[in-house]
N, CA, C and O atoms as CSV, one atom per row, in Angstrom:
chain,resi,resn,atom,element,x,y,z
A,1,UNK,N,N,-30.299,-28.374,-46.380
A,1,UNK,CA,C,-29.719,-27.654,-45.849
A,1,UNK,C,C,-29.193,-28.171,-44.346
A,1,UNK,O,O,-29.765,-28.476,-43.299
A,2,UNK,N,N,-27.598,-28.098,-44.859
A,2,UNK,CA,C,-26.812,-29.031,-43.264
A,2,UNK,C,C,-26.989,-28.172,-42.506
A,2,UNK,O,O,-27.496,-27.056,-42.621
A,3,UNK,N,N,-26.310,-29.007,-41.235
A,3,UNK,CA,C,-26.005,-28.672,-40.046
A,3,UNK,C,C,-24.904,-28.167,-39.760
A,3,UNK,O,O,-24.082,-29.066,-39.581
A,4,UNK,N,N,-24.292,-26.733,-39.570
A,4,UNK,CA,C,-23.877,-26.150,-39.648
A,4,UNK,C,C,-22.822,-25.746,-37.879
A,4,UNK,O,O,-23.331,-25.269,-36.865
A,5,UNK,N,N,-21.678,-26.047,-38.016
A,5,UNK,CA,C,-20.932,-26.472,-36.664
A,5,UNK,C,C,-20.127,-25.404,-36.095
A,5,UNK,O,O,-19.348,-24.730,-36.768
A,6,UNK,N,N,-20.254,-25.308,-35.286
A,6,UNK,CA,C,-19.325,-23.769,-34.561
A,6,UNK,C,C,-17.929,-24.210,-33.767
A,6,UNK,O,O,-17.750,-25.150,-32.992
A,7,UNK,N,N,-17.015,-23.202,-34.235
A,7,UNK,CA,C,-15.983,-24.203,-33.494
A,7,UNK,C,C,-15.914,-23.618,-32.056
A,7,UNK,O,O,-16.401,-22.567,-31.639
A,8,UNK,N,N,-14.956,-24.861,-31.192
A,8,UNK,CA,C,-14.969,-24.672,-30.243
A,8,UNK,C,C,-13.433,-24.082,-29.494
A,8,UNK,O,O,-12.265,-24.468,-29.534
A,9,UNK,N,N,-14.342,-22.669,-28.650
A,9,UNK,CA,C,-13.645,-21.919,-27.827
A,9,UNK,C,C,-12.122,-22.559,-28.103
A,9,UNK,O,O,-11.871,-23.725,-28.409
A,10,UNK,N,N,-11.426,-21.746,-27.958
A,10,UNK,CA,C,-10.122,-21.800,-28.029
A,10,UNK,C,C,-9.519,-22.641,-26.535
A,10,UNK,O,O,-10.008,-22.843,-25.424
A,11,UNK,N,N,-8.280,-22.963,-27.161
A,11,UNK,CA,C,-7.908,-24.167,-25.769
A,11,UNK,C,C,-7.218,-22.727,-25.139
A,11,UNK,O,O,-7.777,-23.250,-24.175
A,12,UNK,N,N,-6.792,-21.882,-24.851
A,12,UNK,CA,C,-6.322,-20.513,-24.193
A,12,UNK,C,C,-7.893,-20.136,-23.041
A,12,UNK,O,O,-8.178,-20.265,-21.850
A,13,UNK,N,N,-8.434,-19.719,-24.072
A,13,UNK,CA,C,-10.237,-19.288,-23.224
A,13,UNK,C,C,-10.507,-20.381,-22.803
A,13,UNK,O,O,-11.657,-20.121,-22.450
A,14,UNK,N,N,-10.369,-21.461,-22.537
A,14,UNK,CA,C,-11.517,-22.559,-22.224
A,14,UNK,C,C,-10.842,-22.429,-20.698
A,14,UNK,O,O,-11.499,-22.346,-19.661
A,15,UNK,N,N,-8.996,-22.430,-20.817
A,15,UNK,CA,C,-8.349,-22.519,-19.489
A,15,UNK,C,C,-7.875,-21.470,-19.122
A,15,UNK,O,O,-6.775,-21.287,-18.599
A,16,UNK,N,N,-9.033,-20.390,-19.487
A,16,UNK,CA,C,-8.385,-19.217,-18.743
A,16,UNK,C,C,-8.314,-19.640,-17.396
A,16,UNK,O,O,-8.604,-20.721,-16.883
A,17,UNK,N,N,-7.712,-18.201,-16.742
A,17,UNK,CA,C,-7.524,-17.943,-15.441
A,17,UNK,C,C,-8.947,-17.394,-15.400
A,17,UNK,O,O,-9.548,-16.761,-16.268
A,18,UNK,N,N,-9.505,-17.937,-13.706
A,18,UNK,CA,C,-11.068,-17.306,-13.398
A,18,UNK,C,C,-10.377,-15.395,-13.033
A,18,UNK,O,O,-9.183,-15.112,-12.934
A,19,UNK,N,N,-11.302,-14.609,-12.934
A,19,UNK,CA,C,-11.243,-13.355,-12.812
A,19,UNK,C,C,-11.395,-12.720,-12.203
A,19,UNK,O,O,-12.517,-12.302,-12.489
A,20,UNK,N,N,-10.906,-11.994,-11.060
A,20,UNK,CA,C,-11.434,-11.775,-10.042
A,20,UNK,C,C,-12.582,-11.031,-9.270
A,20,UNK,O,O,-12.678,-10.929,-8.047
A,21,UNK,N,N,-13.613,-10.427,-10.420
A,21,UNK,CA,C,-15.054,-10.130,-10.380
A,21,UNK,C,C,-15.606,-10.750,-10.383
A,21,UNK,O,O,-16.536,-10.702,-9.577
A,22,UNK,N,N,-15.468,-12.017,-11.435
A,22,UNK,CA,C,-16.349,-12.743,-11.488
A,22,UNK,C,C,-16.322,-13.895,-10.088
A,22,UNK,O,O,-17.409,-14.174,-9.582
A,23,UNK,N,N,-15.290,-14.401,-9.629
A,23,UNK,CA,C,-15.508,-15.046,-8.749
A,23,UNK,C,C,-16.164,-14.239,-7.909
A,23,UNK,O,O,-17.309,-14.686,-7.851
A,24,UNK,N,N,-16.056,-13.195,-7.153
A,24,UNK,CA,C,-16.695,-12.295,-6.095
A,24,UNK,C,C,-17.922,-11.950,-6.145
A,24,UNK,O,O,-18.510,-11.492,-5.165
A,25,UNK,N,N,-18.699,-12.200,-7.789
A,25,UNK,CA,C,-20.027,-12.166,-8.036
A,25,UNK,C,C,-20.624,-13.342,-7.401
A,25,UNK,O,O,-21.619,-13.386,-6.677
A,26,UNK,N,N,-19.623,-14.574,-7.909
A,26,UNK,CA,C,-20.503,-15.758,-7.005
A,26,UNK,C,C,-20.540,-15.814,-6.460
A,26,UNK,O,O,-21.478,-16.509,-6.070
A,27,UNK,N,N,-19.440,-15.087,-5.207
A,27,UNK,CA,C,-19.501,-15.681,-3.522
A,27,UNK,C,C,-20.607,-14.230,-3.317
A,27,UNK,O,O,-21.545,-14.605,-2.613
A,28,UNK,N,N,-20.720,-13.225,-3.578
A,28,UNK,CA,C,-22.279,-12.529,-3.649
A,28,UNK,C,C,-23.515,-12.655,-4.087
A,28,UNK,O,O,-24.472,-12.038,-3.618
A,29,UNK,N,N,-23.561,-13.404,-4.942
A,29,UNK,CA,C,-24.892,-14.077,-5.508
A,29,UNK,C,C,-24.771,-15.476,-4.698
A,29,UNK,O,O,-25.901,-15.965,-4.667
A,30,UNK,N,N,-23.928,-16.232,-4.094
A,30,UNK,CA,C,-24.304,-17.802,-3.326
A,30,UNK,C,C,-25.072,-16.998,-2.013
A,30,UNK,O,O,-26.169,-17.215,-1.497
A,31,UNK,N,N,-24.274,-16.224,-1.777
A,31,UNK,CA,C,-25.025,-15.607,-0.310
A,31,UNK,C,C,-26.290,-15.088,-0.016
A,31,UNK,O,O,-26.853,-15.213,1.072
A,32,UNK,N,N,-26.802,-14.413,-1.148
A,32,UNK,CA,C,-27.388,-13.575,-1.110
A,32,UNK,C,C,-28.495,-14.414,-1.210
A,32,UNK,O,O,-29.431,-14.173,-0.448
A,33,UNK,N,N,-28.669,-16.109,-2.618
A,33,UNK,CA,C,-29.650,-17.067,-2.499
A,33,UNK,C,C,-29.296,-17.943,-1.805
A,33,UNK,O,O,-29.664,-19.035,-2.237
A,34,UNK,N,N,-28.507,-18.003,-0.532
A,34,UNK,CA,C,-28.687,-19.090,0.451
A,34,UNK,C,C,-29.133,-18.717,1.484
A,34,UNK,O,O,-29.330,-19.489,2.423
A,35,UNK,N,N,-29.563,-16.547,1.550
A,35,UNK,CA,C,-30.041,-16.915,2.322
A,35,UNK,C,C,-31.275,-16.175,2.303
A,35,UNK,O,O,-31.884,-15.314,2.938
A,36,UNK,N,N,-31.367,-16.934,1.241
A,36,UNK,CA,C,-33.300,-16.552,0.049
A,36,UNK,C,C,-33.463,-15.328,0.170
A,36,UNK,O,O,-34.519,-15.018,0.723
A,37,UNK,N,N,-32.814,-14.518,-0.140
A,37,UNK,CA,C,-33.089,-12.945,-0.133
A,37,UNK,C,C,-33.113,-12.845,-1.947
A,37,UNK,O,O,-32.583,-13.599,-2.763
A,38,UNK,N,N,-33.967,-11.579,-2.168
A,38,UNK,CA,C,-34.331,-10.952,-3.507
A,38,UNK,C,C,-33.164,-10.092,-3.986
A,38,UNK,O,O,-32.640,-9.516,-3.032
A,39,UNK,N,N,-32.693,-9.870,-4.947
A,39,UNK,CA,C,-31.753,-8.954,-5.764
A,39,UNK,C,C,-31.965,-7.892,-5.050
A,39,UNK,O,O,-31.041,-7.415,-4.391
A,40,UNK,N,N,-33.605,-7.154,-5.051
A,40,UNK,CA,C,-33.748,-6.161,-4.954
A,40,UNK,C,C,-33.746,-5.161,-3.706
A,40,UNK,O,O,-33.407,-3.981,-3.615
A,41,UNK,N,N,-34.346,-6.242,-2.611
A,41,UNK,CA,C,-34.123,-6.070,-1.323
A,41,UNK,C,C,-32.846,-6.055,-0.995
A,41,UNK,O,O,-32.365,-5.345,-0.113
A,42,UNK,N,N,-32.127,-6.991,-1.825
A,42,UNK,CA,C,-30.271,-6.519,-0.772
A,42,UNK,C,C,-29.970,-5.034,-1.674
A,42,UNK,O,O,-29.470,-4.079,-1.079
A,43,UNK,N,N,-30.201,-4.971,-2.650
A,43,UNK,CA,C,-29.512,-3.553,-3.627
A,43,UNK,C,C,-30.347,-2.667,-2.848
A,43,UNK,O,O,-29.729,-1.624,-2.633
A,44,UNK,N,N,-31.488,-2.663,-2.347
A,44,UNK,CA,C,-31.457,-1.193,-1.797
A,44,UNK,C,C,-31.409,-1.274,-0.263
A,44,UNK,O,O,-31.834,-0.273,0.314
A,45,UNK,N,N,-30.952,-2.326,0.529
A,45,UNK,CA,C,-30.514,-2.092,1.696
A,45,UNK,C,C,-28.890,-1.624,1.564
A,45,UNK,O,O,-28.407,-0.819,2.362
A,46,UNK,N,N,-28.072,-2.252,0.412
A,46,UNK,CA,C,-26.715,-1.723,0.140
A,46,UNK,C,C,-26.903,-0.226,-0.123
A,46,UNK,O,O,-26.086,0.583,0.316
A,47,UNK,N,N,-28.234,0.242,-1.009
A,47,UNK,CA,C,-27.664,1.811,-1.545
A,47,UNK,C,C,-27.107,1.997,-2.869
A,47,UNK,O,O,-26.576,2.966,-3.412
A,48,UNK,N,N,-27.443,0.465,-3.357
A,48,UNK,CA,C,-27.034,0.822,-5.051
A,48,UNK,C,C,-28.377,0.524,-5.921
A,48,UNK,O,O,-29.529,0.738,-5.545
A,49,UNK,N,N,-28.020,0.052,-7.007
A,49,UNK,CA,C,-29.581,0.010,-7.926
A,49,UNK,C,C,-29.429,-2.077,-8.451
A,49,UNK,O,O,-28.367,-2.694,-8.515
A,50,UNK,N,N,-30.647,-2.579,-8.688
A,50,UNK,CA,C,-30.644,-3.828,-8.602
A,50,UNK,C,C,-30.095,-4.262,-9.898
A,50,UNK,O,O,-29.656,-5.371,-10.204
A,51,UNK,N,N,-30.218,-2.963,-10.756
A,51,UNK,CA,C,-29.308,-3.359,-12.427
A,51,UNK,C,C,-27.705,-3.492,-11.672
A,51,UNK,O,O,-27.603,-4.575,-11.096
A,52,UNK,N,N,-26.998,-3.001,-11.610
A,52,UNK,CA,C,-25.305,-2.747,-10.968
A,52,UNK,C,C,-25.359,-3.944,-9.979
A,52,UNK,O,O,-24.405,-4.717,-9.888
A,53,UNK,N,N,-26.616,-4.103,-9.155
A,53,UNK,CA,C,-25.523,-5.153,-8.194
A,53,UNK,C,C,-25.781,-6.290,-9.471
A,53,UNK,O,O,-24.828,-6.983,-9.827
A,54,UNK,N,N,-27.273,-6.455,-10.212
A,54,UNK,CA,C,-27.114,-7.576,-11.181
A,54,UNK,C,C,-26.059,-7.927,-11.686
A,54,UNK,O,O,-25.743,-9.115,-11.640
A,55,UNK,N,N,-24.976,-6.673,-12.497
A,55,UNK,CA,C,-23.834,-7.093,-13.223
A,55,UNK,C,C,-22.794,-7.300,-12.155
A,55,UNK,O,O,-21.939,-8.012,-12.681
A,56,UNK,N,N,-22.460,-7.046,-10.981
A,56,UNK,CA,C,-21.795,-7.143,-10.285
A,56,UNK,C,C,-21.419,-8.601,-9.936
A,56,UNK,O,O,-20.297,-9.103,-9.984
A,57,UNK,N,N,-22.640,-9.205,-9.558
A,57,UNK,CA,C,-23.266,-10.761,-8.958
A,57,UNK,C,C,-22.256,-11.319,-10.463
A,57,UNK,O,O,-21.229,-11.995,-10.397
A,58,UNK,N,N,-22.925,-10.795,-11.749
A,58,UNK,CA,C,-22.595,-11.768,-12.580
A,58,UNK,C,C,-21.055,-11.784,-13.252
A,58,UNK,O,O,-20.729,-12.559,-14.152
A,59,UNK,N,N,-19.928,-10.506,-12.477
A,59,UNK,CA,C,-19.138,-10.133,-13.010
A,59,UNK,C,C,-18.685,-9.745,-13.934
A,59,UNK,O,O,-17.607,-10.066,-14.433
A,60,UNK,N,N,-19.371,-9.070,-14.261
A,60,UNK,CA,C,-19.619,-7.569,-15.709
A,60,UNK,C,C,-19.358,-6.582,-15.455
A,60,UNK,O,O,-18.987,-5.778,-16.309
A,61,UNK,N,N,-19.495,-6.197,-13.760
A,61,UNK,CA,C,-18.996,-4.698,-13.498
A,61,UNK,C,C,-17.806,-5.085,-12.346
A,61,UNK,O,O,-18.156,-6.144,-11.825
A,62,UNK,N,N,-16.730,-4.684,-11.855
A,62,UNK,CA,C,-15.848,-4.134,-10.982
A,62,UNK,C,C,-16.330,-3.627,-9.866
A,62,UNK,O,O,-15.995,-2.445,-9.941
A,63,UNK,N,N,-16.962,-3.785,-8.775
A,63,UNK,CA,C,-17.577,-2.953,-7.905
A,63,UNK,C,C,-16.768,-2.499,-6.590
A,63,UNK,O,O,-16.351,-3.179,-5.652
A,64,UNK,N,N,-16.679,-0.931,-6.873
A,64,UNK,CA,C,-14.953,-0.479,-5.820
A,64,UNK,C,C,-15.762,-0.885,-4.521
A,64,UNK,O,O,-16.876,-1.283,-4.182
A,65,UNK,N,N,-14.245,-0.468,-3.883
A,65,UNK,CA,C,-14.656,-1.188,-2.341
A,65,UNK,C,C,-15.767,-0.815,-1.427
A,65,UNK,O,O,-16.226,-1.594,-0.592
A,66,UNK,N,N,-16.127,0.233,-1.587
A,66,UNK,CA,C,-17.216,0.788,-1.009
A,66,UNK,C,C,-19.058,0.284,-1.312
A,66,UNK,O,O,-20.138,0.360,-0.727
A,67,UNK,N,N,-18.474,-0.253,-2.642
A,67,UNK,CA,C,-20.133,-0.727,-3.310
A,67,UNK,C,C,-19.845,-2.235,-2.318
A,67,UNK,O,O,-20.642,-2.857,-1.616
A,68,UNK,N,N,-18.392,-2.491,-2.600
A,68,UNK,CA,C,-18.404,-4.292,-1.786
A,68,UNK,C,C,-18.871,-4.087,-0.346
A,68,UNK,O,O,-19.567,-4.831,0.346
A,69,UNK,N,N,-18.361,-2.983,-0.076
A,69,UNK,CA,C,-18.893,-3.166,1.340
A,69,UNK,C,C,-20.169,-2.661,2.051
A,69,UNK,O,O,-20.505,-2.830,3.222
A,70,UNK,N,N,-20.590,-2.216,1.381
A,70,UNK,CA,C,-22.376,-1.709,1.701
A,70,UNK,C,C,-22.526,-2.952,1.386
A,70,UNK,O,O,-22.714,-3.603,2.413
A,71,UNK,N,N,-22.538,-4.121,-0.308
A,71,UNK,CA,C,-22.866,-5.104,-0.344
A,71,UNK,C,C,-23.476,-6.070,0.360
A,71,UNK,O,O,-24.598,-6.570,0.275
A,72,UNK,N,N,-22.112,-6.340,1.412
A,72,UNK,CA,C,-21.643,-7.067,2.221
A,72,UNK,C,C,-22.518,-7.114,3.656
A,72,UNK,O,O,-23.136,-8.093,4.075
A,73,UNK,N,N,-22.402,-5.753,4.318
A,73,UNK,CA,C,-23.577,-5.072,5.032
A,73,UNK,C,C,-24.239,-5.851,5.178
A,73,UNK,O,O,-24.135,-6.881,5.844
A,74,UNK,N,N,-25.752,-5.112,4.003
A,74,UNK,CA,C,-26.573,-5.952,3.581
A,74,UNK,C,C,-26.757,-7.156,3.584
A,74,UNK,O,O,-27.882,-7.576,3.852
A,75,UNK,N,N,-25.479,-8.235,3.222
A,75,UNK,CA,C,-25.721,-9.447,3.723
A,75,UNK,C,C,-25.484,-10.212,4.971
A,75,UNK,O,O,-25.523,-11.385,5.341
A,76,UNK,N,N,-25.223,-9.046,5.456
A,76,UNK,CA,C,-24.427,-9.675,7.086
A,76,UNK,C,C,-23.098,-9.953,7.396
A,76,UNK,O,O,-22.741,-10.508,8.435
A,77,UNK,N,N,-22.253,-9.515,6.369
A,77,UNK,CA,C,-21.039,-9.888,6.111
A,77,UNK,C,C,-20.254,-8.599,6.472
A,77,UNK,O,O,-20.803,-7.502,6.577
A,78,UNK,N,N,-18.928,-8.813,6.655
A,78,UNK,CA,C,-17.577,-7.858,6.705
A,78,UNK,C,C,-17.399,-8.158,5.579
A,78,UNK,O,O,-18.094,-8.968,4.966
A,79,UNK,N,N,-16.516,-7.600,5.167
A,79,UNK,CA,C,-15.987,-7.104,3.958
A,79,UNK,C,C,-14.763,-8.459,3.731
A,79,UNK,O,O,-14.786,-9.226,2.769
A,80,UNK,N,N,-14.048,-8.492,4.525
A,80,UNK,CA,C,-12.891,-9.474,4.765
A,80,UNK,C,C,-13.463,-11.073,4.634
A,80,UNK,O,O,-12.775,-12.024,4.264
A,81,UNK,N,N,-15.618,-11.157,5.230
A,81,UNK,CA,C,-15.557,-12.388,4.539
A,81,UNK,C,C,-15.418,-12.447,3.184
A,81,UNK,O,O,-14.709,-13.215,2.534
A,82,UNK,N,N,-16.005,-11.750,2.878
A,82,UNK,CA,C,-16.723,-12.242,1.397
A,82,UNK,C,C,-15.416,-12.286,0.155
A,82,UNK,O,O,-15.517,-12.911,-0.900
A,83,UNK,N,N,-13.901,-11.267,0.678
A,83,UNK,CA,C,-12.915,-11.350,0.291
A,83,UNK,C,C,-12.290,-12.990,0.763
A,83,UNK,O,O,-11.996,-13.754,-0.156
A,84,UNK,N,N,-12.180,-13.284,1.683
A,84,UNK,CA,C,-11.457,-13.997,2.096
A,84,UNK,C,C,-12.540,-15.440,1.270
A,84,UNK,O,O,-11.799,-16.282,0.763
A,85,UNK,N,N,-13.203,-15.583,1.198
A,85,UNK,CA,C,-14.147,-16.695,0.306
A,85,UNK,C,C,-13.444,-16.628,-1.156
A,85,UNK,O,O,-12.933,-17.431,-1.937
A,86,UNK,N,N,-13.760,-14.893,-1.085
A,86,UNK,CA,C,-13.992,-15.348,-2.704
A,86,UNK,C,C,-12.459,-15.684,-2.801
A,86,UNK,O,O,-12.037,-16.181,-3.845
A,87,UNK,N,N,-11.292,-15.335,-1.352
A,87,UNK,CA,C,-9.558,-15.221,-2.360
A,87,UNK,C,C,-9.948,-17.259,-2.345
A,87,UNK,O,O,-9.559,-17.904,-3.319
A,88,UNK,N,N,-10.407,-17.712,-1.628
A,88,UNK,CA,C,-10.108,-19.500,-1.016
A,88,UNK,C,C,-10.541,-19.889,-3.059
A,88,UNK,O,O,-9.755,-20.359,-3.882
A,89,UNK,N,N,-11.643,-19.575,-3.233
A,89,UNK,CA,C,-12.609,-19.811,-4.539
A,89,UNK,C,C,-11.942,-19.877,-5.461
A,89,UNK,O,O,-11.851,-20.860,-6.195
A,90,UNK,N,N,-11.186,-18.519,-5.614
A,90,UNK,CA,C,-9.494,-18.145,-6.797
A,90,UNK,C,C,-8.670,-19.195,-6.601
A,90,UNK,O,O,-8.325,-19.895,-7.553
A,91,UNK,N,N,-8.223,-19.448,-5.249
A,91,UNK,CA,C,-6.998,-20.358,-5.175
A,91,UNK,C,C,-7.260,-21.233,-5.948
A,91,UNK,O,O,-6.799,-21.241,-7.089
A,92,UNK,N,N,-8.361,-22.502,-5.304
A,92,UNK,CA,C,-8.684,-23.991,-5.749
A,92,UNK,C,C,-8.701,-23.796,-7.318
A,92,UNK,O,O,-7.999,-24.646,-7.867
A,93,UNK,N,N,-9.373,-22.818,-8.288
A,93,UNK,CA,C,-9.928,-22.718,-8.949
A,93,UNK,C,C,-8.072,-22.619,-9.805
A,93,UNK,O,O,-7.683,-23.596,-10.444
A,94,UNK,N,N,-7.325,-21.580,-9.689
A,94,UNK,CA,C,-6.028,-21.381,-9.963
A,94,UNK,C,C,-5.120,-22.073,-9.963
A,94,UNK,O,O,-4.242,-21.971,-10.820
A,95,UNK,N,N,-5.084,-23.180,-8.766
A,95,UNK,CA,C,-3.903,-24.499,-8.993
A,95,UNK,C,C,-4.778,-25.803,-8.271
A,95,UNK,O,O,-5.174,-25.910,-7.111
A,96,UNK,N,N,-4.845,-26.276,-8.855
A,96,UNK,CA,C,-6.403,-27.500,-8.520
A,96,UNK,C,C,-5.085,-28.538,-7.437
A,96,UNK,O,O,-5.477,-29.324,-6.574
A,97,UNK,N,N,-3.669,-28.321,-7.715
A,97,UNK,CA,C,-2.887,-28.656,-6.540
A,97,UNK,C,C,-3.187,-28.343,-4.930
A,97,UNK,O,O,-3.407,-28.833,-3.822
A,98,UNK,N,N,-3.052,-27.376,-5.550
A,98,UNK,CA,C,-2.978,-25.949,-3.759
A,98,UNK,C,C,-4.194,-25.942,-2.878
A,98,UNK,O,O,-5.276,-25.568,-3.330
A,99,UNK,N,N,-4.036,-26.390,-1.491
A,99,UNK,CA,C,-4.883,-26.329,-0.801
A,99,UNK,C,C,-4.778,-24.734,-0.004
A,99,UNK,O,O,-3.816,-23.967,-0.051
A,100,UNK,N,N,-5.650,-24.599,0.480
A,100,UNK,CA,C,-5.452,-23.036,0.978
A,100,UNK,C,C,-6.793,-23.306,2.694
A,100,UNK,O,O,-8.006,-23.517,2.679
A,101,UNK,N,N,-5.849,-23.167,3.878
A,101,UNK,CA,C,-6.459,-22.980,4.895
A,101,UNK,C,C,-6.774,-21.773,5.382
A,101,UNK,O,O,-5.911,-21.222,6.066
A,102,UNK,N,N,-8.020,-21.099,5.162
A,102,UNK,CA,C,-8.526,-19.861,4.885
A,102,UNK,C,C,-8.116,-19.169,6.551
A,102,UNK,O,O,-7.563,-18.073,6.635
A,103,UNK,N,N,-8.424,-19.859,7.587
A,103,UNK,CA,C,-8.244,-19.481,8.584
A,103,UNK,C,C,-6.435,-19.300,8.817
A,103,UNK,O,O,-5.838,-18.393,9.396
A,104,UNK,N,N,-5.907,-20.475,8.157
A,104,UNK,CA,C,-3.971,-19.597,8.591
A,104,UNK,C,C,-4.003,-18.953,7.527
A,104,UNK,O,O,-2.981,-18.279,7.653
A,105,UNK,N,N,-4.410,-18.689,6.628
A,105,UNK,CA,C,-3.933,-17.409,5.626
A,105,UNK,C,C,-4.706,-16.010,5.886
A,105,UNK,O,O,-4.444,-14.975,5.273
A,106,UNK,N,N,-5.674,-16.130,6.863
A,106,UNK,CA,C,-5.991,-15.060,7.320
A,106,UNK,C,C,-5.553,-14.425,8.633
A,106,UNK,O,O,-5.796,-13.287,9.036
A,107,UNK,N,N,-4.942,-15.280,9.145
A,107,UNK,CA,C,-3.801,-15.049,10.468
A,107,UNK,C,C,-2.603,-14.720,9.814
A,107,UNK,O,O,-2.381,-13.512,9.906
A,108,UNK,N,N,-1.996,-15.158,9.371
A,108,UNK,CA,C,-0.362,-14.761,8.047
A,108,UNK,C,C,-0.991,-13.197,7.785
A,108,UNK,O,O,-0.561,-12.296,8.505
A,109,UNK,N,N,-1.978,-12.898,6.785
A,109,UNK,CA,C,-2.395,-11.668,6.223
A,109,UNK,C,C,-1.895,-10.893,7.418
A,109,UNK,O,O,-1.083,-9.970,7.359
A,110,UNK,N,N,-2.561,-11.445,8.692
A,110,UNK,CA,C,-3.005,-9.784,9.397
A,110,UNK,C,C,-1.741,-10.319,9.997
A,110,UNK,O,O,-1.770,-11.163,9.101
A,111,UNK,N,N,-0.245,-10.742,10.923
A,111,UNK,CA,C,1.084,-10.804,10.976
A,111,UNK,C,C,1.663,-9.953,9.864
A,111,UNK,O,O,2.312,-8.952,10.169
A,112,UNK,N,N,1.466,-10.295,8.542
A,112,UNK,CA,C,2.575,-9.594,7.114
A,112,UNK,C,C,1.853,-7.978,7.630
A,112,UNK,O,O,2.548,-6.985,7.849
A,113,UNK,N,N,0.531,-8.010,7.735
A,113,UNK,CA,C,-0.301,-6.170,7.504
A,113,UNK,C,C,0.694,-5.568,9.179
A,113,UNK,O,O,0.965,-4.406,9.480
A,114,UNK,N,N,0.951,-6.570,9.794
A,114,UNK,CA,C,1.419,-6.084,11.109
A,114,UNK,C,C,3.224,-5.404,10.673
A,114,UNK,O,O,3.611,-4.240,10.773
A,115,UNK,N,N,3.795,-6.296,10.324
A,115,UNK,CA,C,5.197,-6.543,10.233
A,115,UNK,C,C,5.604,-5.500,9.324
A,115,UNK,O,O,6.620,-4.815,9.437
A,116,UNK,N,N,4.346,-5.401,8.009
A,116,UNK,CA,C,4.624,-4.020,7.249
A,116,UNK,C,C,4.376,-2.362,7.802
A,116,UNK,O,O,4.947,-1.287,7.618
A,117,UNK,N,N,3.481,-2.724,8.387
A,117,UNK,CA,C,2.649,-1.855,8.805
A,117,UNK,C,C,4.109,-1.201,9.788
A,117,UNK,O,O,4.248,0.020,9.732
A,118,UNK,N,N,5.242,-2.078,10.729
A,118,UNK,CA,C,5.820,-1.523,11.528
A,118,UNK,C,C,6.961,-1.191,10.868
A,118,UNK,O,O,7.718,-0.366,11.381
A,119,UNK,N,N,7.301,-1.855,9.476
A,119,UNK,CA,C,8.658,-1.275,8.753
A,119,UNK,C,C,8.545,-0.579,8.116
A,119,UNK,O,O,9.347,0.336,7.931
A,120,UNK,N,N,7.679,-0.719,7.636
A,120,UNK,CA,C,7.541,0.400,6.763
A,120,UNK,C,C,7.410,1.951,6.784
A,120,UNK,O,O,6.371,2.466,7.197
A,121,UNK,N,N,8.917,3.023,6.146
A,121,UNK,CA,C,8.399,4.451,6.646
A,121,UNK,C,C,7.533,4.979,5.906
A,121,UNK,O,O,7.041,4.772,4.797
A,122,UNK,N,N,7.350,6.384,7.513
A,122,UNK,CA,C,5.962,6.649,6.902
A,122,UNK,C,C,6.221,8.143,6.973
A,122,UNK,O,O,6.898,9.019,7.513
A,123,UNK,N,N,5.071,7.836,5.918
A,123,UNK,CA,C,5.292,9.837,5.426
A,123,UNK,C,C,4.482,10.663,6.588
A,123,UNK,O,O,4.708,11.784,6.134
A,124,UNK,N,N,3.874,10.855,7.500
A,124,UNK,CA,C,3.170,11.331,7.996
A,124,UNK,C,C,4.025,12.240,9.112
A,124,UNK,O,O,5.127,11.898,9.540
A,125,UNK,N,N,3.381,13.349,9.470
A,125,UNK,CA,C,4.074,14.111,9.978
A,125,UNK,C,C,4.513,13.477,11.237
A,125,UNK,O,O,3.909,12.469,11.603
A,126,UNK,N,N,5.923,14.146,12.262
A,126,UNK,CA,C,6.098,13.195,13.391
A,126,UNK,C,C,4.818,13.801,14.355
A,126,UNK,O,O,4.091,14.760,14.093
A,127,UNK,N,N,4.788,12.822,15.685
A,127,UNK,CA,C,3.542,13.043,16.275
A,127,UNK,C,C,2.610,12.829,16.142
A,127,UNK,O,O,1.878,12.973,17.121
A,128,UNK,N,N,1.812,12.187,14.432
A,128,UNK,CA,C,0.278,11.422,13.950
A,128,UNK,C,C,0.703,10.592,13.722
A,128,UNK,O,O,1.786,10.255,13.246
A,129,UNK,N,N,-1.071,9.632,14.412
A,129,UNK,CA,C,-1.121,8.542,14.149
A,129,UNK,C,C,-1.448,7.784,12.567
A,129,UNK,O,O,-1.772,8.648,11.752
A,130,UNK,N,N,-1.435,6.835,12.172
A,130,UNK,CA,C,-1.924,6.561,10.926
A,130,UNK,C,C,-2.752,5.069,11.403
A,130,UNK,O,O,-2.245,3.996,11.730
A,131,UNK,N,N,-4.911,5.640,11.255
A,131,UNK,CA,C,-5.356,4.231,11.577
A,131,UNK,C,C,-6.750,4.747,10.854
A,131,UNK,O,O,-7.157,5.885,10.619
A,132,UNK,N,N,-7.342,3.380,10.586
A,132,UNK,CA,C,-8.031,3.308,9.380
A,132,UNK,C,C,-8.000,2.431,8.225
A,132,UNK,O,O,-8.772,1.484,8.074
A,133,UNK,N,N,-6.734,2.904,7.100
A,133,UNK,CA,C,-7.269,2.389,5.930
A,133,UNK,C,C,-6.303,1.480,5.877
A,133,UNK,O,O,-5.489,1.405,6.798
A,134,UNK,N,N,-6.241,0.587,4.706
A,134,UNK,CA,C,-5.524,-0.607,4.438
A,134,UNK,C,C,-5.704,-0.822,3.398
A,134,UNK,O,O,-6.892,-0.826,3.076
A,135,UNK,N,N,-4.600,-1.138,2.223
A,135,UNK,CA,C,-4.229,-1.403,0.876
A,135,UNK,C,C,-4.721,-3.324,1.114
A,135,UNK,O,O,-4.199,-4.252,1.731
A,136,UNK,N,N,-6.218,-3.156,0.076
A,136,UNK,CA,C,-5.673,-4.945,-0.246
A,136,UNK,C,C,-5.205,-5.229,-1.643
A,136,UNK,O,O,-5.735,-4.711,-2.626
A,137,UNK,N,N,-4.357,-5.935,-1.697
A,137,UNK,CA,C,-3.944,-5.992,-3.156
A,137,UNK,C,C,-3.868,-7.674,-3.175
A,137,UNK,O,O,-3.191,-8.379,-2.427
A,138,UNK,N,N,-4.785,-8.112,-4.280
A,138,UNK,CA,C,-5.540,-9.014,-4.821
A,138,UNK,C,C,-3.975,-9.329,-5.696
A,138,UNK,O,O,-3.907,-10.223,-6.538
């Protein structure tokens, strides 16, 4: 019996751009391991099952913003911290020539959000105010 050779992955798949859920999962798992905490502890604190958190960390599940917020809080982080870390990793992988100053990106993002909210026409009734919710687009 001879040696069976398997073809290497297609070049397009090897060079595929990383998915948001994979990078986000890496950030969450990396932070948990850096804190030397076990999956079941973080999952219990966040109010999710250990199986689900494991799938999120491995990039197999696309977690809702509520779940991400709960896991971030369980890790002692703000959701924005997790998102900024993931965005930095994603930018570094997407285009090796591009560098990202996360503090500058955060400030620019906040400025853009302010100018967008000031200029965007409101669908709220006159005299009411819009607070609390923002749309995060990646």
